[in-house]
Backbone as CSV, one residue per row, in Angstrom:
resi,resn,N_x,N_y,N_z,CA_x,CA_y,CA_z,C_x,C_y,C_z
1,MET,33.507,2.053,16.077,33.528,3.347,15.106,32.984,3.547,13.806
2,TRP,32.288,4.682,13.515,31.676,4.400,12.736,31.617,4.113,10.955
3,LEU,31.067,3.911,10.525,31.485,4.142,8.913,30.535,4.997,7.714
4,GLU,31.129,6.035,7.421,30.662,6.574,6.818,30.231,6.537,5.096
5,LEU,28.755,6.687,4.876,27.956,6.377,3.220,28.117,7.813,3.175
6,PHE,28.446,8.658,1.991,27.844,9.991,1.558,27.275,9.134,0.252
7,ILE,25.969,9.939,0.070,24.878,9.545,-1.116,23.843,10.728,-1.117
8,GLU,23.879,11.024,-2.301,22.568,11.852,-2.136,21.280,11.070,-3.137
9,TYR,20.575,11.922,-3.470,18.769,11.455,-3.439,18.902,10.758,-5.257
10,ASN,19.429,9.526,-5.600,19.413,8.611,-6.943,19.029,6.978,-6.445
11,GLY,18.713,7.066,-7.532,19.038,4.929,-7.733,20.023,4.602,-6.949
12,PRO,21.062,4.390,-6.924,22.110,3.901,-6.300,22.721,4.818,-4.639
13,SER,23.091,5.559,-4.212,22.570,6.198,-3.181,20.990,5.557,-2.170
14,LEU,20.289,5.711,-2.998,19.188,5.387,-2.139,19.099,3.948,-1.851
15,LEU,19.320,3.118,-2.736,19.732,1.909,-2.309,20.713,1.684,-1.150
16,CYS,21.502,2.071,-1.262,22.702,2.384,-0.102,22.460,2.913,1.255
17,GLU,21.351,3.705,1.002,20.716,4.200,2.826,20.097,3.368,3.038
18,PHE,18.929,2.588,1.896,18.049,1.503,2.928,18.475,0.040,3.076
19,ILE,19.179,-0.212,2.861,20.045,-1.502,2.869,21.150,-0.818,4.581
20,SER,21.229,-0.137,4.371,21.737,0.515,5.707,20.561,-0.089,6.926
21,HIS,19.702,1.045,6.626,19.184,0.861,7.416,17.626,-0.710,7.999
22,TYR,17.584,-1.184,6.297,16.596,-2.914,6.418,18.344,-3.629,7.507
23,THR,18.737,-3.382,7.599,20.421,-4.104,8.481,20.220,-3.580,9.369
24,GLN,19.644,-2.673,10.003,20.138,-1.764,11.549,21.799,-1.427,10.905
25,ALA,22.532,-1.510,10.636,23.360,-0.865,10.580,23.976,0.887,11.409
26,THR,22.757,1.150,11.072,22.753,2.319,11.140,22.098,2.707,12.438
27,ASN,21.495,1.820,12.838,20.863,2.272,14.371,21.720,1.082,15.791
28,LYS,22.697,0.621,14.488,23.682,-0.014,16.015,25.292,0.435,15.383
29,ASN,24.642,1.809,15.436,26.110,2.509,14.900,27.306,2.434,13.901
30,LEU,26.972,1.321,13.666,27.894,0.851,12.018,28.285,1.420,10.727
31,VAL,26.815,2.507,10.572,27.091,3.221,9.608,26.415,4.523,9.562
32,ARG,26.753,5.545,9.481,26.764,7.191,9.422,26.028,7.075,8.031
33,VAL,24.718,7.621,7.878,24.600,8.315,6.743,25.215,9.700,5.922
34,LEU,25.361,10.066,5.661,25.679,12.092,5.090,25.281,12.109,3.616
35,LYS,24.620,12.827,3.783,23.743,13.138,2.551,24.888,14.426,2.061
36,LEU,24.760,14.895,0.758,26.000,15.887,0.744,25.302,15.981,-1.252
37,LYS,25.544,17.420,-1.396,24.171,17.747,-2.704,25.521,18.028,-3.412
38,ASN,25.656,18.228,-4.608,26.033,17.923,-6.179,27.405,18.828,-5.771
39,GLU,27.434,20.077,-5.754,28.520,20.856,-5.490,29.176,20.827,-4.517
40,THR,28.284,20.301,-3.182,29.769,19.926,-2.093,31.122,18.480,-3.006
41,GLN,29.741,17.886,-3.324,31.312,16.577,-3.394,31.596,17.628,-5.077
42,LYS,31.296,17.962,-5.555,32.601,18.811,-6.801,33.428,19.474,-6.194
43,LYS,33.505,20.673,-5.044,33.863,21.421,-4.434,35.136,20.703,-3.834
44,LEU,34.628,20.020,-2.918,35.419,18.783,-2.227,36.121,17.592,-1.931
45,ASN,36.224,17.939,-4.266,36.809,16.555,-5.236,36.511,15.350,-4.263
46,LEU,35.557,15.048,-3.723,35.401,13.913,-3.225,34.121,12.630,-4.288
47,PRO,34.685,11.503,-4.290,34.516,10.622,-5.308,33.158,10.783,-5.710
48,GLU,32.507,10.150,-7.053,30.719,9.821,-7.372,30.096,9.143,-6.260
49,MET,28.798,9.879,-5.521,28.302,8.899,-4.939,27.521,8.388,-5.548
50,PRO,27.083,7.079,-4.733,27.594,6.992,-3.414,29.255,6.414,-2.791
51,PHE,30.004,6.397,-1.984,30.671,5.626,-1.080,30.972,5.953,0.311
52,LEU,31.177,5.056,0.774,31.709,4.753,1.989,32.864,4.766,2.307
53,ILE,33.809,5.731,3.040,34.221,5.273,3.866,35.007,4.565,5.310
54,ILE,35.861,3.822,4.945,35.858,2.788,5.317,37.163,3.151,6.485
55,GLU,38.412,4.005,6.266,39.131,4.523,6.623,39.302,5.861,5.811
56,SER,40.628,6.661,5.780,41.347,8.029,6.041,41.333,7.586,4.193
57,ASN,41.841,6.241,4.230,42.961,6.261,2.768,42.080,4.566,2.177
58,ASN,40.862,4.232,3.095,39.791,3.267,2.185,39.134,3.935,2.248
59,ILE,38.208,3.451,0.560,36.881,4.101,0.400,36.500,2.898,-0.668
60,VAL,35.005,2.710,-0.287,34.806,1.971,-1.317,33.535,2.215,-2.377
61,LYS,33.604,1.985,-3.119,33.169,2.899,-4.471,31.688,1.472,-4.647
62,GLY,30.668,2.272,-5.130,29.761,1.397,-6.574,28.439,1.016,-5.401
63,ASP,27.140,1.050,-6.255,26.043,0.709,-4.607,26.027,-0.631,-4.625
64,ILE,27.008,-1.535,-5.269,26.716,-3.470,-5.362,27.783,-3.489,-4.520
65,GLU,28.739,-2.714,-4.685,30.214,-3.447,-3.757,29.975,-2.573,-2.245
66,ILE,29.226,-2.115,-2.182,29.100,-1.029,-0.788,27.527,-2.239,-0.358
67,CYS,26.651,-2.801,-1.259,26.219,-3.369,-0.330,26.227,-4.394,0.263
68,ARG,27.491,-4.978,-0.545,28.237,-6.652,-0.384,28.597,-6.054,0.789
69,PHE,29.382,-4.671,1.192,30.657,-4.348,2.234,29.424,-4.410,3.136
70,ILE,28.151,-3.628,3.509,28.302,-3.806,4.463,27.156,-4.716,5.094
71,THR,26.506,-5.675,3.800,25.726,-7.149,4.108,26.563,-8.108,4.986
72,LYS,28.173,-8.136,4.590,28.593,-8.800,5.236,28.873,-8.015,7.438
73,LEU,29.275,-6.885,6.480,29.354,-6.331,7.909,28.300,-6.050,9.360
74,THR,26.709,-6.457,8.432,25.486,-6.888,9.346,25.812,-8.758,9.738
75,GLY,26.026,-9.334,8.925,25.993,-10.025,8.950,24.604,-10.932,8.104
76,THR,24.606,-10.615,7.117,23.576,-10.459,6.236,23.663,-10.758,4.803
77,TYR,24.626,-11.310,4.988,25.277,-11.249,3.062,24.451,-12.268,2.614
78,GLU,24.324,-13.227,3.158,23.751,-14.553,2.572,22.332,-14.554,2.597
79,PHE,21.617,-13.539,2.641,19.955,-12.974,2.931,19.570,-12.443,1.546
80,PHE,20.790,-11.576,1.491,20.622,-10.455,0.176,21.431,-10.965,-0.925
81,PHE,22.343,-11.921,-0.944,22.758,-12.151,-1.746,22.916,-13.845,-2.170
82,GLY,22.644,-14.789,-1.124,22.914,-15.908,-1.810,23.438,-16.732,-1.195
83,LYS,23.404,-17.668,-0.984,24.442,-18.664,-0.630,25.536,-19.492,-1.292
84,SER,25.082,-19.140,-2.339,26.188,-19.864,-3.122,26.410,-19.085,-4.461
85,GLN,27.441,-18.841,-5.018,28.038,-18.060,-6.365,26.493,-17.586,-7.911
86,GLU,26.089,-19.126,-7.131,24.912,-19.161,-8.058,24.013,-18.388,-7.911
87,GLU,23.785,-18.700,-6.889,22.675,-17.428,-6.400,22.805,-15.804,-6.459
88,GLU,24.090,-16.017,-5.995,25.030,-14.073,-6.370,24.793,-13.975,-7.944
89,ASN,24.894,-14.834,-8.520,24.953,-14.696,-9.938,23.822,-14.410,-10.480
90,SER,22.536,-15.015,-10.250,21.166,-14.899,-10.603,21.185,-13.466,-10.646
91,HIS,21.411,-12.964,-9.213,20.832,-11.686,-8.361,20.996,-11.096,-9.573
92,LEU,23.189,-11.063,-9.837,24.054,-9.967,-10.637,22.635,-9.990,-12.043
93,ASP,22.735,-11.256,-12.661,21.877,-11.518,-13.627,20.750,-10.457,-13.671
94,PHE,20.082,-10.515,-13.131,18.356,-9.571,-12.602,18.969,-8.790,-12.890
95,ILE,19.978,-7.510,-12.423,20.400,-6.698,-12.442,20.813,-5.778,-13.590
96,ASN,21.797,-6.623,-14.227,21.970,-6.117,-15.357,20.832,-5.682,-16.070
97,LYS,19.538,-7.002,-16.763,18.190,-7.009,-16.778,17.943,-5.923,-17.338
98,PHE,17.452,-5.839,-15.725,17.037,-4.553,-14.747,17.951,-2.679,-15.938
99,ASN,18.885,-3.490,-14.949,19.358,-1.231,-15.708,19.768,-1.712,-17.891
100,LEU,19.630,-2.715,-18.501,19.841,-2.998,-19.782,17.989,-2.807,-20.249
101,SER,17.093,-2.458,-18.908,15.803,-2.146,-20.114,15.774,-0.632,-20.475
102,ALA,15.042,-0.517,-21.622,14.859,0.485,-21.048,13.809,1.577,-20.280
103,GLU,12.726,0.678,-19.682,11.980,1.808,-19.176,11.794,0.719,-18.125
104,TYR,12.071,1.272,-16.824,12.180,0.382,-15.368,10.396,-0.513,-14.781
105,LEU,9.747,0.458,-15.103,8.456,0.571,-15.054,8.021,-0.885,-15.464
106,ASP,8.273,-0.544,-16.710,7.387,-1.504,-18.320,8.108,-2.714,-17.750
107,PHE,9.538,-2.923,-17.932,10.207,-4.265,-17.410,9.539,-4.609,-15.935
108,LEU,9.238,-4.149,-14.798,9.020,-4.606,-13.496,7.892,-5.453,-13.625
109,ASN,6.890,-4.318,-14.024,5.270,-4.460,-14.571,5.349,-6.736,-15.318
110,ASN,6.408,-5.926,-16.205,5.900,-7.881,-16.771,6.900,-8.829,-15.814
111,HIS,7.886,-8.401,-16.011,8.587,-9.488,-15.127,7.738,-9.942,-13.808
112,LEU,6.897,-9.093,-13.012,6.168,-9.558,-11.258,5.080,-10.162,-11.607
113,ILE,4.044,-10.213,-12.968,3.130,-11.084,-13.612,2.831,-12.136,-11.939
114,THR,3.631,-13.136,-13.032,3.486,-14.138,-12.123,4.863,-14.441,-11.368
115,ARG,5.122,-12.466,-10.691,6.231,-13.646,-9.158,6.048,-12.323,-7.599
116,THR,6.174,-12.550,-7.342,6.320,-12.193,-5.990,7.281,-10.634,-5.416
117,PHE,8.068,-12.084,-5.857,9.440,-10.745,-6.003,10.783,-10.825,-6.850
118,CYS,11.108,-10.024,-6.983,12.047,-10.030,-8.336,13.001,-10.807,-8.625
119,ASN,13.427,-12.107,-7.204,14.360,-13.455,-7.903,14.316,-13.952,-7.047
120,GLY,13.982,-15.102,-6.721,13.584,-16.019,-5.765,12.004,-15.558,-5.118
121,ASN,12.165,-16.418,-3.871,10.981,-16.976,-2.771,10.916,-15.757,-1.907
122,ALA,12.100,-14.886,-2.203,12.211,-13.987,-0.063,12.795,-12.837,-1.126
123,ILE,12.598,-11.639,-0.137,13.130,-10.171,-0.494,14.531,-10.581,-0.615
124,THR,15.688,-9.957,-1.888,16.700,-9.803,-1.561,17.645,-8.659,-2.536
125,ILE,18.322,-8.707,-2.781,18.953,-7.418,-2.840,18.709,-6.959,-4.136
126,SER,18.163,-8.187,-4.996,17.697,-7.770,-6.623,16.703,-7.034,-6.062
127,ASP,15.603,-7.704,-5.250,13.975,-6.457,-4.270,14.816,-5.215,-4.144
128,PHE,15.455,-4.894,-3.242,16.218,-3.754,-2.826,16.415,-2.372,-4.107
129,TYR,17.742,-3.309,-4.600,18.045,-2.833,-6.194,17.105,-1.986,-6.900
130,ALA,15.826,-2.767,-7.227,15.269,-1.800,-8.073,13.963,-0.907,-7.690
131,PHE,13.995,-1.148,-6.237,13.048,0.011,-5.494,14.114,1.001,-5.318
132,GLY,15.583,1.165,-5.249,15.496,2.204,-4.921,15.823,3.079,-6.603
133,TYR,15.841,2.576,-6.834,16.146,3.038,-8.305,14.350,3.128,-8.889
134,VAL,13.694,2.883,-8.647,11.734,3.317,-9.185,11.291,4.064,-7.924
135,ILE,11.408,4.031,-7.070,10.483,4.578,-6.063,10.435,6.584,-5.956
136,GLN,11.483,6.656,-6.590,10.539,8.158,-7.324,9.777,8.453,-8.147
137,GLU,10.247,7.519,-9.023,9.202,7.684,-10.454,8.244,6.780,-9.595
138,VAL,8.378,5.806,-8.941,6.496,5.595,-9.048,5.747,6.278,-8.235
139,LEU,6.954,7.167,-6.955,5.950,8.952,-6.708,4.806,9.772,-7.312
140,ARG,5.727,9.436,-8.662,5.500,10.732,-9.759,4.122,10.492,-10.252
141,LEU,3.291,8.568,-9.561,2.375,8.251,-11.053,1.675,8.569,-10.181
142,THR,0.128,8.691,-10.991,-1.596,9.197,-10.775,-1.426,8.214,-10.388
143,ASP,-2.889,7.791,-10.011,-4.023,6.817,-9.846,-4.469,5.568,-11.280
144,ASP,-4.376,6.419,-12.181,-4.633,6.342,-13.434,-3.546,5.535,-13.759
145,LYS,-2.005,5.194,-13.625,-1.070,5.410,-13.863,-0.394,4.018,-13.131
146,LYS,-0.834,4.196,-11.813,-0.931,3.177,-11.134,-1.608,1.983,-11.142
147,TRP,-2.650,1.688,-11.568,-3.436,0.873,-11.952,-2.924,-0.150,-13.507
148,LYS,-2.342,0.976,-14.286,-0.945,0.395,-15.225,-0.417,-0.660,-15.124
149,PHE,0.458,0.084,-14.024,1.907,-0.523,-13.376,1.792,-1.916,-12.095
150,CYS,0.054,-1.700,-12.186,-0.031,-2.745,-11.024,0.368,-3.727,-10.120
151,ASN,1.166,-4.509,-10.957,2.477,-5.668,-10.411,3.472,-5.008,-10.199
152,VAL,3.296,-3.754,-9.996,5.091,-2.896,-9.648,4.503,-2.175,-7.937
153,ILE,2.711,-1.367,-8.681,2.255,-1.028,-7.081,2.530,-2.672,-5.796
154,ARG,1.700,-3.881,-5.975,1.900,-4.663,-5.469,2.741,-4.543,-4.695
155,TRP,4.189,-4.563,-5.493,5.266,-4.872,-5.175,5.336,-4.297,-4.468
156,VAL,5.813,-2.221,-4.227,6.287,-1.806,-3.397,5.552,-1.542,-2.251
157,ASP,4.140,-2.011,-2.845,3.625,-1.704,-0.794,4.083,-3.208,-0.011
158,HIS,4.600,-4.188,-0.645,4.967,-5.570,-0.016,6.769,-4.760,0.450
159,ILE,7.264,-4.281,-0.383,8.354,-3.674,-0.303,8.476,-2.750,1.535
160,GLN,7.525,-1.241,0.926,7.782,-0.904,1.827,6.665,-0.692,3.181
161,ASN,6.551,-1.604,3.667,5.695,-2.046,4.845,6.903,-3.237,5.358
162,LEU,7.735,-3.110,5.109,9.589,-4.396,6.249,9.942,-3.455,6.922
163,VAL,9.121,-4.348,8.075,9.792,-3.485,9.849,11.706,-3.324,8.956
164,GLY,11.568,-1.948,9.663,13.229,-1.729,9.351,13.695,-0.268,8.510
165,LEU,12.446,-0.866,7.027,12.512,0.016,6.003,11.543,0.841,6.129
166,LYS,10.237,1.165,6.669,8.814,1.553,6.582,9.176,3.188,7.358
167,GLU,9.869,2.672,8.798,9.625,3.762,9.354,11.111,4.651,8.863
168,GLN,11.503,4.666,7.879,12.989,4.918,6.875,12.383,6.142,6.026
169,LEU,11.373,5.352,5.363,10.640,6.075,3.906,9.435,6.800,4.630
170,GLU,8.850,6.240,5.630,7.943,7.449,6.494,9.234,9.044,6.540
171,ARG,10.411,8.394,7.318,10.739,9.933,7.187,11.144,10.730,6.188
172,LEU,11.029,9.998,5.072,12.013,10.944,3.619,10.659,11.140,3.001
173,LYS,9.021,11.381,2.925,7.919,10.692,2.676,7.829,10.268,1.641
174,PHE,8.871,8.785,1.413,8.655,8.495,0.428,7.500,6.932,-0.019
175,LEU,6.785,6.742,1.202,5.279,6.076,1.211,4.696,6.117,-0.382
176,VAL,4.648,4.820,-0.554,3.199,5.066,-1.726,1.695,4.913,-1.808
177,SER,1.008,5.699,-1.631,-0.461,5.202,-1.383,-1.018,4.797,-2.450
178,LEU,-1.784,3.746,-1.945,-2.441,2.454,-2.947,-4.009,3.533,-4.071
179,PRO,-3.773,3.248,-5.379,-4.865,3.471,-5.823,-5.985,3.617,-5.578
180,PHE,-6.969,4.639,-5.957,-7.846,4.983,-5.441,-8.554,3.571,-6.672
181,GLU,-9.702,2.705,-5.461,-10.356,1.383,-5.923,-11.510,1.557,-6.127
182,PRO,-12.031,1.122,-7.046,-13.458,1.825,-7.824,-14.732,0.964,-7.734
183,LEU,-14.200,-0.319,-7.427,-14.844,-1.604,-7.291,-15.435,-1.790,-5.723
184,LEU,-14.572,-0.654,-5.629,-14.884,-1.104,-3.912,-15.811,0.676,-2.785
185,LEU,-15.109,1.847,-4.255,-15.672,3.281,-3.391,-16.105,3.736,-4.249
186,GLU,-17.114,3.679,-4.997,-18.144,4.286,-6.241,-18.446,5.345,-5.732
187,PRO,-18.019,6.443,-6.398,-18.515,7.289,-6.363,-20.583,8.178,-6.244
188,LYS,-20.491,8.911,-4.488,-21.704,9.004,-5.579,-22.577,9.048,-6.153
189,VAL,-23.019,9.175,-7.116,-23.006,9.704,-8.642,-23.516,7.808,-8.966
190,LYS,-22.779,7.509,-9.004,-22.963,6.179,-10.194,-24.016,5.291,-8.720
191,ILE,-23.497,5.727,-7.359,-24.859,4.745,-6.425,-26.140,5.222,-6.264
192,GLU,-26.369,6.490,-6.856,-27.279,6.922,-6.690,-27.908,6.507,-8.548
193,GLU,-26.571,6.252,-9.755,-27.817,6.248,-10.733,-27.986,4.413,-11.472
194,LYS,-27.213,3.677,-10.382,-27.326,2.552,-10.377,-28.638,2.084,-9.159
195,LYS,-28.960,3.081,-7.832,-30.269,2.847,-7.398,-31.304,3.298,-7.869
196,HIS,-31.401,4.443,-9.451,-32.256,4.528,-10.115,-32.364,3.350,-11.568
197,GLN,-31.125,2.700,-11.630,-31.427,2.087,-12.509,-32.129,0.631,-12.176
198,LYS,-32.013,0.458,-11.203,-32.399,-0.809,-9.835,-34.076,-0.157,-9.930
199,ASP,-34.990,1.039,-9.407,-36.223,1.433,-9.426,-36.560,1.411,-10.144
200,HIS,-36.432,1.718,-11.566,-36.844,1.703,-13.095,-37.619,0.150,-13.005
201,LYS,-35.747,-0.877,-13.109,-36.375,-2.106,-12.779,-37.424,-2.828,-12.545
202,ASP,-37.227,-2.345,-11.045,-38.323,-2.352,-10.247,-39.728,-3.093,-10.717
203,LYS,-40.237,-1.343,-10.687,-41.609,-0.528,-11.662,-42.052,-1.201,-12.478
204,GLU,-41.062,-1.326,-13.353,-41.460,-2.388,-14.795,-41.693,-3.549,-14.608
205,HIS,-41.051,-4.423,-13.439,-41.943,-5.342,-13.163,-42.747,-5.619,-12.727
206,HIS,-42.940,-4.884,-11.634,-44.243,-3.928,-11.379,-45.613,-4.292,-12.468
207,HIS,-45.551,-3.683,-13.052,-46.041,-2.597,-14.478,-46.465,-4.666,-14.834
208,GLU,-45.797,-5.440,-15.380,-45.729,-6.467,-16.160,-46.559,-7.730,-14.902
209,LYS,-46.190,-7.718,-14.143,-47.132,-7.954,-12.936,-48.342,-8.074,-12.939
210,HIS,-48.688,-6.401,-13.185,-49.870,-6.174,-12.875,-51.011,-7.142,-14.244
211,ASP,-49.664,-6.295,-15.390,-50.419,-6.722,-16.771,-51.211,-8.218,-16.942
212,LYS,-50.047,-9.281,-16.310,-50.144,-10.481,-16.417,-51.838,-10.482,-14.984
213,HIS,-51.899,-9.739,-14.313,-52.539,-10.463,-13.720,-54.494,-9.709,-13.964
214,GLU,-53.920,-8.704,-14.833,-55.736,-8.453,-15.375,-56.111,-9.344,-16.600
215,LYS,-54.658,-9.820,-17.414,-55.232,-10.265,-18.323,-55.379,-11.000,-17.816
216,HIS,-55.018,-12.447,-16.432,-55.576,-13.446,-16.103,-57.641,-13.364,-16.296
217,GLU,-57.143,-11.921,-15.412,-58.988,-11.918,-14.960,-59.991,-11.872,-15.925
218,LYS,-59.475,-11.116,-16.830,-60.369,-11.223,-18.169,-60.677,-12.189,-19.080
219,HIS,-59.392,-12.718,-18.568,-60.009,-14.890,-19.041,-60.528,-15.524,-18.678
220,GLU,-60.700,-15.135,-17.128,-61.619,-15.738,-16.094,-62.679,-15.700,-16.416
221,ASN,-63.009,-13.752,-17.006,-64.466,-13.728,-16.843,-64.954,-13.793,-18.087
222,LYS,-63.735,-14.193,-18.708,-64.789,-14.330,-20.365,-64.742,-15.729,-20.271
223,SER,-64.916,-16.289,-19.855,-65.117,-18.203,-19.635,-65.746,-18.693,-18.316
224,ASN,-66.612,-17.666,-17.353,-66.650,-17.444,-16.588,-68.941,-17.167,-17.285
225,GLU,-68.685,-16.447,-17.866,-69.408,-15.778,-19.193,-70.298,-16.502,-19.737
226,GLU,-68.898,-16.964,-20.914,-69.302,-18.688,-21.397,-70.505,-19.889,-20.832
227,LYS,-69.533,-20.038,-19.645,-70.281,-21.514,-19.110,-71.508,-20.588,-18.696
228,THR,-71.551,-19.133,-18.430,-73.094,-18.714,-17.616,-74.987,-18.957,-19.293
229,ASP,-73.990,-18.197,-20.360,-74.828,-18.131,-21.213,-75.085,-19.940,-21.829
230,ALA,-73.622,-21.205,-22.120,-74.275,-22.127,-22.472,-75.104,-22.709,-21.332
231,GLU,-75.424,-22.691,-19.924,-76.153,-23.188,-18.927,-77.815,-22.768,-19.276
232,VAL,-77.724,-20.965,-19.968,-79.219,-20.754,-19.981,-79.549,-21.643,-21.234
233,ASP,-78.935,-21.565,-22.026,-79.329,-22.218,-22.975,-79.613,-23.711,-23.309
234,LYS,-78.532,-24.223,-22.264,-79.300,-25.456,-21.829,-80.783,-25.510,-21.179
235,LYS,-81.102,-24.501,-20.592,-81.977,-24.992,-19.360,-83.540,-24.036,-20.478
236,GLN,-83.360,-23.396,-21.211,-84.395,-22.694,-22.317,-84.527,-24.179,-22.837
237,GLU,-83.592,-25.092,-23.503,-83.614,-25.851,-25.003,-85.228,-26.881,-24.028
238,LYS,-84.271,-27.069,-22.289,-85.385,-28.134,-21.077,-86.307,-27.735,-21.373
239,THR,-86.661,-25.814,-21.091,-88.168,-25.776,-20.886,-88.623,-25.565,-22.152
240,GLY,-87.949,-25.726,-23.210,-88.758,-26.026,-24.890,-89.676,-27.114,-24.853
241,ILE,-88.725,-28.430,-24.388,-88.828,-29.417,-24.680,-89.915,-29.802,-23.707
242,LEU,-90.219,-29.379,-22.334,-90.639,-29.195,-21.643,-92.496,-28.523,-21.852
243,PHE,-91.897,-28.035,-22.276,-93.759,-26.799,-22.579,-93.800,-28.105,-23.585
244,ASN,-93.479,-28.270,-25.347,-94.220,-29.153,-25.690,-94.463,-30.201,-26.292
245,ASN,-93.676,-31.258,-24.511,-94.600,-32.212,-24.092,-95.883,-31.854,-23.780
246,ILE,-96.262,-30.807,-22.760,-97.729,-30.221,-22.261,-99.437,-30.053,-23.055
247,THR,-98.434,-29.563,-24.447,-99.039,-28.863,-25.354,-99.936,-29.723,-25.451
248,ARG,-99.123,-31.245,-26.142,-99.611,-32.165,-26.176,-100.638,-32.512,-25.877
């Protein structure tokens, strides 16, 4: 029997949808995800979304409670929430700090400076919670803004490539593109400019080398001329002495 998860496109709903797909609850026919418009929800007088209908009179409300139920249903509770109450409390503490932050992206970017994951050494409910709440905002970022929030983008790229989640993100068109890398893919204008600068430096180096060579040649010629003049003077001196001896 299907359990029905009613959602809309907001942070809490996306969190529950992502958990449902990643835990394979949807593929195993345990949970069916149904999207409703706010107008429909109000007309039918339904609870605030997301909510999970287990039986006609049994409804689970609240994103964290729904995630608890689905992870227990799929045997992944310890993977997401931890093996002890202490671990679960640490996740709830992170979620509370995240919710209290003035700007989600600023908080996450600072938090992830020295961390690969939001809380601990593996993917947990903390990561899925933050991902569900920020993914739509991240999708709207320009490349310049992505560089500003580079730690968030690194983390998002890791999460969005998880097997079981990536396929759903592709269907929703929620995959985040990485920003343009100026160090690896420089615009053609900059490449030509660098080439021109290199050619100019090569020419200057060639001229310097040529000037040094000319100076060296001139110096050698001058030394040779001085040597020749000295030798001529010596010969003339000897010739003068010899001539004087003869005439005496």
